[in-house]
C-alpha angles and dihedrals in degrees: 000000000000093000096062111123115246135185118200090346095308126106117253089233091055091049092048089049092049091049090048088053086057092052097261112125111192134197090201144344136202141176111269109184106291091343138070115240114209132188110218122189112230135206097265093058095260130108130246123208113225130181127217135187106258093223104040101021088226113151114254133187112232114239118245108211 
């Protein structure tokens, strides 16, 4: 399927699955520069925005310059 969304050469579904394996359930992800931006539902019914390294899927804190 040529229309499947990919980030950094990996399918969005594979990335979401890998994050879920790490305990991070997302309601959506997108490419954000060199990072992956993920929306993660939280306990109070809201959504948090988390960032992950596109290669390692390690969580990173975006720099505020």
